[in-house]
C-alpha positions as a printed NumPy array, in Angstrom:
array([[ 12.836,  28.534,  23.602],
       [  9.18 ,  27.889,  22.98 ],
       [  9.476,  28.37 ,  19.216],
       [ 10.688,  24.847,  18.34 ],
       [  7.883,  22.883,  20.079],
       [  5.306,  25.192,  18.479],
       [  6.829,  24.728,  15.026],
       [  7.032,  20.966,  15.585],
       [  3.366,  20.79 ,  16.604],
       [  2.385,  22.934,  13.641],
       [  4.326,  20.617,  11.35 ],
       [  2.548,  17.563,  12.725],
       [ -0.829,  19.276,  12.391],
       [ -0.047,  20.249,   8.796],
       [  1.005,  16.686,   7.966],
       [ -2.155,  15.302,   9.561],
       [ -4.337,  17.687,   7.547],
       [ -2.476,  16.753,   4.344],
       [ -2.906,  13.017,   5.025],
       [ -6.604,  13.365,   5.84 ],
       [ -7.081,  15.434,   2.674],
       [ -5.38 ,  12.731,   0.583],
       [ -7.516,   9.998,   2.167],
       [-10.677,  11.973,   1.385],
       [ -9.413,  12.598,  -2.177],
       [ -8.712,   8.895,  -2.656],
       [-12.165,   7.937,  -1.43 ],
       [-13.756,  10.619,  -3.629],
       [-12.008,   9.206,  -6.716],
       [-13.108,   5.694,  -5.687],
       [-16.728,   6.814,  -5.242],
       [-16.667,   8.7  ,  -8.567],
       [-15.361,   5.609, -10.355],
       [-18.159,   3.501,  -8.887],
       [-20.916,   6.021,  -9.7  ],
       [-19.719,   6.955, -13.201],
       [-18.548,   3.597, -14.52 ],
       [-19.708,   0.634, -12.422],
       [-23.298,   1.368, -11.394],
       [-24.61 ,   2.644, -14.781],
       [-23.191,  -0.345, -16.689],
       [-23.902,  -3.046, -14.092],
       [-20.268,  -4.195, -13.953],
       [-19.315,  -6.622, -11.207],
       [-16.52 ,  -5.698,  -8.823],
       [-14.84 ,  -6.881,  -5.64 ],
       [-14.549,  -5.446,  -2.148],
       [-17.269,  -3.801,  -0.09 ],
       [-18.89 ,  -2.299,  -3.179],
       [-19.253,  -5.784,  -4.682],
       [-21.008,  -7.073,  -1.566],
       [-23.265,  -3.997,  -1.604],
       [-24.267,  -4.735,  -5.202],
       [-25.296,  -8.279,  -4.21 ],
       [-27.281,  -7.047,  -1.195],
       [-28.899,  -4.312,  -3.274],
       [-30.051,  -6.836,  -5.88 ],
       [-31.526,  -9.382,  -3.467],
       [-32.677,  -7.136,  -0.591],
       [-33.105,  -3.713,  -2.213],
       [-30.929,  -1.965,   0.39 ],
       [-29.293,   1.22 ,  -0.932],
       [-25.637,   0.712,  -1.793],
       [-24.358,   3.765,   0.123],
       [-26.365,   2.749,   3.226],
       [-25.047,  -0.82 ,   3.224],
       [-21.461,   0.357,   2.658],
       [-21.769,   2.767,   5.587],
       [-23.066,   0.114,   8.011],
       [-20.587,  -2.53 ,   6.794],
       [-17.643,  -0.15 ,   7.139],
       [-18.618,   0.739,  10.704],
       [-18.886,  -2.952,  11.654],
       [-15.502,  -3.705,  10.066],
       [-14.009,  -0.657,  11.792],
       [-15.184,  -1.925,  15.188],
       [-13.843,  -5.406,  14.427],
       [-10.505,  -3.954,  13.314],
       [-10.306,  -1.881,  16.494],
       [-10.894,  -4.94 ,  18.683],
       [ -8.488,  -7.289,  16.87 ],
       [ -5.871,  -5.048,  15.233],
       [ -5.739,  -2.288,  17.827],
       [ -6.351,   1.427,  18.19 ],
       [ -3.456,   2.509,  15.955],
       [ -4.818,   0.607,  12.972],
       [ -8.379,   1.758,  13.627],
       [ -7.33 ,   5.409,  13.606],
       [ -5.732,   4.971,  10.161],
       [ -9.038,   3.666,   8.73 ],
       [-11.368,   6.077,  10.537],
       [-11.51 ,   8.696,   7.765],
       [-12.166,   6.135,   5.019],
       [-14.794,   4.342,   7.107],
       [-17.053,   7.374,   7.127],
       [-15.933,   9.415,   4.103],
       [-16.412,   6.754,   1.41 ],
       [-20.118,   5.953,   2.007],
       [-20.863,   9.658,   2.509],
       [-19.074,  10.654,  -0.718],
       [-20.706,   7.76 ,  -2.568],
       [-24.17 ,   8.997,  -1.577],
       [-23.334,  12.626,  -2.448],
       [-21.915,  11.781,  -5.894],
       [-24.865,   9.449,  -6.637],
       [-27.317,  12.277,  -5.915],
       [-25.253,  14.8  ,  -7.876],
       [-24.952,  12.479, -10.889],
       [-28.652,  11.611, -10.947],
       [-29.473,   9.964, -14.287],
       [-26.261,  11.175, -15.935],
       [-24.482,   8.443, -17.9  ],
       [-20.898,   9.139, -18.979],
       [-20.591,   6.05 , -21.178],
       [-22.533,   2.89 , -21.935],
       [-19.532,   1.167, -23.48 ],
       [-18.619,  -1.734, -21.17 ],
       [-14.983,  -1.782, -22.261],
       [-14.494,   1.931, -21.572],
       [-16.3  ,   1.568, -18.234],
       [-14.091,  -1.374, -17.213],
       [-10.88 ,   0.43 , -18.189],
       [-11.633,   3.842, -16.704],
       [-13.439,   2.412, -13.665],
       [-10.414,   0.219, -12.969],
       [ -8.044,   3.184, -13.352],
       [-10.12 ,   5.255, -10.907],
       [-10.25 ,   2.516,  -8.268],
       [ -6.56 ,   1.616,  -8.658],
       [ -5.519,   5.276,  -8.366],
       [ -7.793,   5.799,  -5.347],
       [ -6.429,   2.774,  -3.483],
       [ -2.829,   3.77 ,  -4.282],
       [ -3.344,   7.288,  -2.882],
       [ -4.735,   5.939,   0.389],
       [ -2.255,   3.074,   0.839],
       [  0.841,   5.144,  -0.023],
       [  0.317,   7.376,   3.01 ],
       [ -0.002,   4.345,   5.278],
       [ -3.787,   4.389,   5.631],
       [ -6.482,   1.873,   4.75 ],
       [ -9.754,   2.073,   2.859],
       [-11.435,  -0.025,   5.564],
       [-14.311,  -2.36 ,   4.708],
       [-13.068,  -5.555,   3.053],
       [ -9.429,  -4.533,   3.635],
       [ -9.864,  -5.487,   7.279],
       [-10.838,  -9.234,   7.246],
       [ -7.621, -10.287,   5.398],
       [ -5.517,  -8.345,   7.937],
       [ -7.366, -10.032,  10.812],
       [ -6.789, -13.482,   9.259],
       [ -3.114, -12.66 ,   8.838],
       [ -2.785, -11.727,  12.504],
       [ -4.858, -14.57 ,  13.958],
       [ -4.246, -17.466,  11.548],
       [ -1.085, -16.297,   9.7  ],
       [ -2.897, -16.494,   6.338],
       [ -1.17 , -14.174,   3.814],
       [ -3.186, -11.04 ,   3.031],
       [ -2.922, -11.54 ,  -0.736],
       [ -4.326, -15.098,  -0.513],
       [ -7.378, -14.262,   1.607],
       [ -8.039, -11.079,  -0.382],
       [ -8.153, -12.992,  -3.665],
       [-10.461, -15.632,  -2.103],
       [-12.848, -12.969,  -0.794],
       [-12.887, -11.092,  -4.103],
       [-13.51 , -14.303,  -6.027],
       [-16.461, -15.184,  -3.764],
       [-17.891, -11.665,  -4.144],
       [-17.586, -11.854,  -7.942],
       [-19.323, -15.256,  -7.964],
       [-22.196, -13.752,  -5.953],
       [-22.717, -11.052,  -8.585],
       [-22.467, -13.533, -11.468],
       [-25.73 , -15.11 , -10.259],
       [-27.746, -12.17 , -11.619],
       [-25.402, -10.478, -14.108],
       [-25.263, -11.21 , -17.874],
       [-22.255, -13.261, -18.921],
       [-20.732, -10.546, -21.095],
       [-21.01 ,  -8.   , -18.294],
       [-19.331, -10.51 , -15.929],
       [-16.357, -10.791, -18.269],
       [-15.981,  -7.026, -18.395],
       [-16.296,  -6.944, -14.595],
       [-13.401,  -9.378, -14.286],
       [-11.444,  -7.074, -16.615],
       [-12.28 ,  -4.185, -14.272],
       [-10.82 ,  -6.086, -11.299],
       [ -7.673,  -6.939, -13.277],
       [ -7.23 ,  -3.296, -14.342],
       [ -7.484,  -1.854, -10.832],
       [ -5.243,  -4.603,  -9.402],
       [ -2.526,  -3.928, -11.991],
       [ -2.927,  -0.148, -11.637],
       [ -2.602,  -0.395,  -7.86 ],
       [  0.51 ,  -2.579,  -8.053],
       [  2.175,  -0.279, -10.601],
       [  1.435,   2.898,  -8.664],
       [  2.615,   1.404,  -5.383],
       [  5.782,  -0.016,  -6.886],
       [  6.628,   3.151,  -8.852],
       [  8.914,   1.111, -11.088],
       [ 10.451,  -0.957,  -8.27 ],
       [  9.696,  -4.594,  -7.576],
       [ 11.064,  -4.52 ,  -4.029],
       [ 12.928,  -2.038,  -1.89 ],
       [ 16.053,  -2.918,   0.061],
       [ 17.276,  -0.749,   2.893],
       [ 20.477,  -0.406,   4.887],
       [ 20.017,   1.45 ,   8.147],
       [ 22.837,   2.829,  10.301],
       [ 21.706,   4.02 ,  13.716],
       [ 22.826,   4.061,  17.316],
       [ 19.321,   2.754,  18.114],
       [ 19.684,  -0.293,  15.848],
       [ 18.377,  -2.725,  18.491],
       [ 15.15 ,  -0.776,  19.013],
       [ 14.654,  -0.338,  15.248],
       [ 15.261,  -4.055,  14.668],
       [ 12.653,  -5.02 ,  17.285],
       [ 10.122,  -2.556,  15.853],
       [ 10.54 ,  -3.883,  12.294],
       [ 10.147,  -7.475,  13.474],
       [  7.08 ,  -6.734,  15.591],
       [  5.245,  -3.907,  13.799],
       [  6.149,  -4.596,  10.167],
       [  6.471,  -8.394,  10.426],
       [  9.613,  -8.317,   8.251],
       [ 12.902, -10.039,   8.926],
       [ 16.118,  -8.066,   9.433],
       [ 19.749,  -9.043,   8.982],
       [ 22.329,  -7.425,  11.28 ],
       [ 25.597,  -6.702,   9.489],
       [ 28.571,  -5.825,  11.679],
       [ 30.427,  -2.703,  10.62 ],
       [ 32.699,   0.132,  11.674],
       [ 32.308,   3.841,  10.973],
       [ 35.022,   5.225,   8.691],
       [ 35.8  ,   8.463,  10.501],
       [ 35.691,   7.572,  14.201],
       [ 36.159,   3.825,  13.836],
       [ 33.134,   3.14 ,  16.036],
       [ 31.826,  -0.434,  16.083],
       [ 28.183,  -0.589,  14.949],
       [ 25.557,  -2.893,  13.468],
       [ 23.952,  -2.114,  10.105],
       [ 20.374,  -3.302,   9.575],
       [ 19.645,  -4.863,   6.186],
       [ 15.981,  -5.283,   5.247],
       [ 13.949,  -6.017,   2.089],
       [ 10.315,  -4.88 ,   1.962],
       [  7.407,  -4.503,  -0.443],
       [  6.953,  -0.967,  -1.858],
       [  3.672,  -0.437,   0.004],
       [  5.52 ,  -0.987,   3.31 ],
       [  8.106,   1.743,   2.703],
       [  6.099,   4.531,   4.33 ],
       [  5.491,   2.466,   7.466],
       [  9.162,   1.465,   7.743],
       [ 10.391,   5.051,   7.367],
       [  7.907,   6.137,  10.009],
       [  9.161,   3.409,  12.379],
       [ 12.845,   4.272,  11.853],
       [ 12.591,   8.046,  12.199],
       [ 10.221,   7.887,  15.158],
       [ 12.941,   5.961,  17.027],
       [ 15.992,   7.813,  15.653],
       [ 15.455,  11.026,  13.649],
       [ 19.192,  11.026,  12.814],
       [ 19.274,   7.507,  11.37 ],
       [ 21.214,   7.073,   8.117],
       [ 19.018,   5.13 ,   5.668],
       [ 20.014,   3.945,   2.188],
       [ 17.211,   2.729,  -0.102],
       [ 17.635,   1.034,  -3.462],
       [ 15.599,  -0.984,  -5.925],
       [ 15.716,  -4.776,  -5.897],
       [ 14.425,  -6.046,  -9.236],
       [ 14.033,  -9.639,  -8.045],
       [ 13.78 , -11.143,  -4.561],
       [ 13.502, -14.861,  -3.825],
       [ 13.08 , -16.435,  -0.411],
       [ 10.745, -16.692,   2.55 ],
       [  8.329, -13.807,   2.85 ],
       [  8.488, -13.083,  -0.897],
       [  8.674, -16.025,  -3.327],
       [  8.099, -18.515,  -0.487],
       [  5.683, -18.487,   2.428],
       [  6.894, -17.116,   5.746],
       [  7.774, -19.486,   8.568],
       [  7.349, -18.384,  12.134],
       [  9.744, -19.918,  14.658],
       [  9.046, -19.518,  18.357],
       [ 12.256, -19.23 ,  20.346],
       [ 12.424, -21.175,  23.569]])
């Protein structure tokens, strides 16, 4: 009788260890890309690393030290505004990235893999895009500059993609003040490469994912998707073929990066839910090609 709970706990522990390992791996690849390709060539980049490069130039503060302090501050802010659940998903990245960055910097020393700006932009972008995809695909966050756009989305309803592009643009402008023009152009190429790489790896060939969910707990799943995922759901009335039982089928379209979170929501409520997923090559409408509108019911 006690075997099942033990096996279940062991399974959860194994999954947690696997997820933490993947987060650390993602941050290690990110740090390696920064140390091997960005720092030696002076390329500009976005995110927390971009801010650290600006601070390092004007104030002389070590990049790994600034990243560590900044990540902790953003972690605390995310905990206060976005909640404990979100903070726990960023905890590993908050501390592992600056630590790994410092370790790899010391290990690399004066080693220079390439001085070719084009190669550095391409391979640096591939490293960062791959690293971000690994972390995001398991439902975690890299912390740092990932957090302000999420806070603006929650408090002011500003889309994450919009605020993220604005922040990255401002960070790039800051680095352009002291970076040669040619290096700036290659830095912009770096940002484009890791953005495209991230999108491709997250999509895995699919533009959008549509799901049909059949579950006895359809009301609870619907509420969770609306509240936790901030996606709309259509309830389709149906009847089971064998027993002829009346039921509602949930129809939902999501971005590929949200798939892990949605599956986690569904199966945490109903482990026996029947879920059909398929690729949607083109989606038009509010929340995708048009901005979302939030209507408060009286």
